[in-house]
C-alpha positions as CSV (number, residue, x, y, z in Angstrom):
1,M,-15.2,2.6,42.9
2,K,-17.2,1.0,40.1
3,A,-15.3,-1.7,38.2
4,I,-14.7,-0.8,34.6
5,T,-15.7,-3.2,31.9
6,W,-14.1,-3.3,28.4
7,E,-16.6,-2.2,25.7
8,K,-14.4,-1.6,22.7
9,K,-14.3,-4.2,19.9
10,D,-10.8,-2.9,18.7
11,L,-7.5,-1.9,20.1
12,L,-6.1,0.8,17.8
13,G,-3.8,2.8,20.1
14,L,-3.2,4.1,23.6
15,E,-4.1,7.8,22.7
16,D,-7.8,7.0,22.7
17,L,-7.7,4.9,25.9
18,S,-8.5,6.1,29.4
19,K,-6.2,5.5,32.3
20,E,-8.8,3.0,33.6
21,E,-8.9,1.1,30.4
22,I,-5.1,0.8,30.3
23,E,-5.1,-0.4,33.9
24,L,-7.8,-3.0,33.0
25,I,-5.5,-4.4,30.3
26,L,-2.6,-4.6,32.7
27,S,-4.6,-6.3,35.4
28,T,-6.0,-8.8,32.9
29,A,-2.5,-9.5,31.7
30,E,-1.4,-10.1,35.2
31,S,-4.0,-12.8,35.7
32,F,-3.0,-14.4,32.3
33,K,0.7,-14.4,33.0
34,E,0.3,-17.4,35.4
35,V,-0.9,-19.5,32.5
36,S,2.5,-19.5,31.0
37,T,4.0,-21.1,34.1
38,R,1.7,-24.2,33.8
39,D,2.7,-27.6,32.4
40,I,-0.3,-27.2,30.1
41,K,-0.1,-23.6,28.9
42,K,-3.8,-23.2,27.8
43,V,-7.1,-21.8,29.0
44,P,-10.4,-22.0,27.0
45,A,-11.1,-18.3,27.0
46,L,-11.3,-18.0,23.2
47,R,-12.1,-21.6,22.3
48,G,-14.0,-21.6,19.0
49,K,-12.6,-18.1,18.0
50,T,-10.3,-17.5,15.1
51,V,-7.4,-15.0,15.2
52,L,-5.9,-14.0,11.9
53,N,-2.5,-12.3,11.7
54,L,-2.2,-9.9,8.7
55,F,1.3,-8.5,8.6
56,Y,2.2,-6.1,5.8
57,E,5.7,-5.5,7.3
58,P,8.3,-8.0,8.4
59,S,8.0,-9.1,12.0
60,T,9.0,-12.1,13.9
61,R,8.8,-11.1,17.5
62,T,5.3,-9.4,17.4
63,R,3.7,-11.9,15.1
64,V,4.9,-15.0,17.0
65,S,3.9,-13.4,20.3
66,F,0.4,-12.8,19.0
67,E,0.3,-16.4,17.7
68,V,1.4,-17.9,21.0
69,A,-1.0,-15.6,22.9
70,A,-3.9,-16.7,20.8
71,K,-3.1,-20.4,21.1
72,R,-2.8,-20.2,24.8
73,L,-6.3,-18.8,24.8
74,S,-7.3,-21.9,22.7
75,A,-8.1,-19.8,19.6
76,D,-7.5,-21.0,16.1
77,V,-4.7,-19.0,14.4
78,I,-4.2,-18.2,10.7
79,N,-1.1,-16.3,9.4
80,I,-1.4,-14.6,6.1
81,A,1.9,-14.0,4.3
82,V,1.2,-10.8,2.4
83,E,4.1,-11.4,0.0
84,S,2.2,-14.5,-1.4
85,S,-1.3,-13.2,-1.0
86,S,-3.8,-11.4,-3.3
87,V,-2.4,-8.1,-1.9
88,K,0.4,-8.6,-4.5
89,K,-2.3,-8.7,-7.2
90,G,-3.6,-5.3,-6.2
91,E,-6.3,-6.1,-3.6
92,T,-7.0,-3.2,-1.3
93,L,-6.7,-3.5,2.5
94,V,-10.5,-3.1,2.9
95,D,-11.2,-5.8,0.4
96,T,-8.7,-8.1,2.2
97,G,-10.4,-7.3,5.4
98,R,-13.9,-8.0,4.1
99,N,-12.7,-11.4,2.8
100,I,-11.2,-12.2,6.2
101,Q,-14.5,-11.3,7.8
102,A,-16.4,-13.5,5.2
103,L,-14.1,-16.4,6.3
104,K,-15.7,-15.9,9.8
105,A,-12.5,-14.8,11.5
106,D,-13.2,-13.1,14.8
107,I,-10.1,-11.0,15.3
108,V,-7.6,-9.6,12.8
109,V,-4.2,-8.4,14.1
110,V,-2.8,-5.9,11.6
111,R,0.7,-4.6,11.1
112,H,0.9,-2.0,8.3
113,G,3.4,0.5,7.0
114,S,0.8,3.3,6.7
115,S,-0.3,5.2,9.8
116,G,-4.1,4.8,10.4
117,A,-4.5,1.6,8.3
118,P,-5.8,-0.5,11.2
119,A,-8.3,2.3,12.2
120,M,-9.6,2.5,8.6
121,L,-10.0,-1.3,8.5
122,A,-11.9,-1.2,11.8
123,Q,-14.4,1.3,10.3
124,H,-15.3,-1.2,7.6
125,L,-15.4,-4.4,9.6
126,D,-17.7,-5.9,12.3
127,I,-14.9,-8.1,13.6
128,S,-12.3,-6.9,16.0
129,V,-9.1,-5.2,14.8
130,V,-5.9,-5.1,16.8
131,N,-3.1,-2.7,15.9
132,A,0.2,-4.5,15.8
133,G,2.0,-1.4,14.6
134,D,1.0,1.2,11.9
135,G,3.6,3.4,10.2
136,W,5.0,6.0,12.6
137,H,1.7,6.2,14.5
138,E,1.3,3.6,17.3
139,H,2.3,0.2,18.6
140,P,0.0,-0.2,21.5
141,T,0.8,-3.7,22.6
142,Q,4.5,-3.0,22.7
143,A,3.9,-0.1,25.0
144,L,1.6,-2.0,27.2
145,L,4.1,-4.8,27.6
146,D,6.8,-2.2,28.4
147,I,4.5,-0.6,31.0
148,F,3.5,-4.0,32.4
149,T,7.2,-4.9,32.8
150,L,8.0,-1.6,34.6
151,K,5.0,-2.2,37.0
152,E,6.1,-5.7,37.7
153,K,9.6,-4.7,38.5
154,I,9.0,-1.5,40.5
155,G,5.4,-2.0,41.7
156,H,3.9,1.3,40.3
157,I,3.9,3.6,37.4
158,E,2.7,6.9,38.9
159,G,5.7,9.1,39.6
160,L,8.3,7.0,37.8
161,K,10.8,8.8,35.7
162,V,11.3,7.1,32.3
163,A,13.8,8.1,29.6
164,I,13.0,7.1,26.0
165,V,16.2,7.3,23.9
166,G,16.7,6.9,20.3
167,D,14.9,7.3,17.0
168,I,11.8,9.2,18.3
169,A,10.9,10.6,14.9
170,H,10.2,7.1,13.3
171,S,9.1,5.3,16.5
172,R,5.5,4.2,16.9
173,V,6.8,2.5,20.2
174,A,7.8,5.9,21.6
175,R,4.4,7.5,20.8
176,S,2.4,4.6,22.4
177,N,4.7,4.6,25.4
178,I,4.4,8.3,25.9
179,W,0.5,8.1,25.7
180,G,0.5,5.2,28.1
181,L,3.1,6.3,30.7
182,T,1.8,9.9,31.0
183,K,-1.8,8.8,31.5
184,L,-0.6,6.6,34.3
185,G,1.3,9.5,35.9
186,A,4.9,8.8,34.9
187,K,7.3,11.6,34.0
188,V,8.8,11.0,30.6
189,T,11.9,12.4,29.0
190,V,12.8,11.8,25.4
191,C,16.4,12.0,24.1
192,A,17.7,11.9,20.6
193,P,19.7,13.8,18.0
194,A,17.8,17.1,17.2
195,L,17.1,15.9,13.7
196,I,15.1,12.9,14.8
197,I,13.0,14.5,17.5
198,P,9.6,15.6,15.9
199,P,8.5,19.2,16.5
200,A,6.2,20.1,19.3
201,M,7.0,17.0,21.4
202,E,6.6,19.0,24.6
203,E,2.9,19.2,23.8
204,L,2.6,15.5,24.6
205,G,3.7,16.3,28.1
206,V,7.3,15.1,27.9
207,V,10.7,16.8,28.5
208,V,12.9,16.9,25.5
209,T,16.7,16.8,25.6
210,N,19.7,16.1,23.3
211,N,21.9,15.2,26.3
212,I,21.9,11.5,27.0
213,D,23.7,11.9,30.4
214,E,21.0,14.4,31.5
215,A,18.2,12.1,30.3
216,I,19.2,9.1,32.3
217,E,20.7,10.8,35.4
218,E,17.5,10.6,37.5
219,A,15.7,8.0,35.4
220,D,14.2,4.9,37.0
221,A,14.1,3.3,33.6
222,V,15.5,3.9,30.2
223,N,13.7,2.5,27.1
224,V,16.3,2.3,24.3
225,L,14.7,2.5,20.8
226,R,16.2,0.8,17.7
227,M,17.7,3.3,15.2
228,Q,15.5,2.8,12.1
229,F,18.1,3.5,9.4
230,E,15.7,1.9,6.9
231,R,13.2,4.7,7.7
232,D,15.7,7.5,6.8
233,S,17.4,7.9,10.2
234,E,20.6,7.5,8.1
235,T,20.1,11.2,7.0
236,A,20.1,12.3,10.7
237,F,23.1,10.2,11.8
238,P,24.9,8.6,8.9
239,N,27.8,7.4,11.1
240,H,26.6,4.5,13.3
241,L,29.7,4.5,15.5
242,A,29.3,8.2,16.1
243,Y,25.7,7.7,17.3
244,F,26.9,5.0,19.7
245,K,29.5,7.3,21.1
246,E,27.0,10.1,21.7
247,F,23.8,8.2,22.6
248,G,24.6,4.6,23.1
249,I,23.7,3.0,26.4
250,T,26.9,1.6,27.9
251,E,28.2,0.4,31.3
252,E,30.2,3.5,31.6
253,R,27.3,5.7,30.9
254,L,25.1,3.8,33.4
255,K,27.6,4.5,36.1
256,K,26.2,8.1,36.1
257,A,22.6,6.8,36.5
258,K,20.7,5.3,39.4
259,K,22.2,2.0,40.6
260,D,18.9,0.2,40.1
261,I,18.0,1.8,36.8
262,I,16.0,-0.6,34.5
263,V,17.1,-1.0,30.9
264,M,14.5,-1.9,28.3
265,H,14.5,-2.3,24.5
266,P,11.6,-3.2,22.2
267,G,13.9,-5.2,19.8
268,P,15.4,-6.1,17.6
269,I,18.7,-4.9,19.2
270,N,21.4,-3.3,17.2
271,R,24.3,-4.1,19.5
272,G,27.1,-1.5,19.4
273,I,24.8,1.1,17.9
274,E,22.0,1.8,20.5
275,I,23.3,-0.4,23.3
276,S,26.3,-2.4,24.3
277,S,26.2,-6.1,24.7
278,E,27.4,-5.8,28.3
279,V,24.3,-3.7,29.1
280,A,21.8,-5.7,27.0
281,D,22.9,-8.9,28.7
282,G,23.6,-7.3,32.1
283,P,21.8,-7.2,35.4
284,S,19.9,-4.0,34.6
285,S,18.3,-5.4,31.4
286,V,14.8,-6.7,31.4
287,I,14.7,-7.2,27.6
288,L,13.9,-10.9,27.7
289,E,11.4,-10.3,30.4
290,Q,9.6,-7.9,28.0
291,V,9.4,-10.7,25.5
292,T,7.8,-13.0,28.1
293,N,5.4,-10.4,29.3
294,G,4.3,-9.7,25.7
295,I,2.5,-12.9,25.6
296,A,0.4,-12.2,28.7
297,V,-0.3,-8.6,27.5
298,R,-1.4,-9.9,24.1
299,M,-3.5,-12.6,25.7
300,A,-5.3,-9.8,27.7
301,V,-5.9,-7.7,24.6
302,L,-7.3,-10.5,22.5
303,F,-9.5,-11.6,25.3
304,L,-10.9,-8.1,26.0
305,V,-11.5,-7.2,22.3
306,A,-13.4,-10.4,21.9
307,Q,-15.5,-9.4,24.9
308,G,-16.0,-5.9,23.5
309,Q,-17.1,-7.4,20.1
310,E,-19.8,-9.4,21.9
311,I,-21.1,-6.3,23.7
312,K,-21.2,-4.4,20.4
313,K,-23.4,-7.1,18.9
């Protein structure tokens, strides 16, 4: 079989990637993970390149993960604090991007509250754009690190049964996971209160249920999403304790699931709302492993889009 090469200058989502392209990112991440175990945690893969983090929404975990990933590839890193930038003076996203390009940055990592913002930016720039989360659309690197973690723990993705539980309507993480997992042959079930499950979800090739016990009964893994009350989930479930009682992942609930079920969470965790502390800190949890794997996955993405940029030239 002919080896696939990465030819895209951007990573905007998993919906537009092929199975082979997703597998290439995962295999590249696997080779980069070893770097983090060294005494000197650096390789020269992006030496002389500049990665700029442009985050229009608050983020610690994702921004720091991209920063660490870039530095381990020997890139220079610039973080722009939007709250103190010219954006507050009315500068448009495209104008900001053009100024970043004029500064001779090579890759811009963008998180934005509007769906499609990174894609629009990519259309106007010659440099690489990486989507670090856009509105309710996608969060591709989070899904990639989730899938990487599953493959590392279980050994394969094809045929796995994965339950995604929580705020499906507002979750870009859910959408990217669905695209990635189904393309790699996993069987996905989504579970949430009816009001926060978007219409026509079945058209994405998933099973939809409002019964949490049914969702996790045969699951090999459960990915627990944060309830995004700041994005109007409050309307669907105003009582946080009631949500935990009906949909929270607890030790008691996991007794009805497979003994070796894997519990995941993209963070930040709302303990006692989506998941109990006993489960989050327990033997089934791989939450901290997801954080570690995020560095390797983002190293792979930065490395590959830099390659794609050179091909496009």
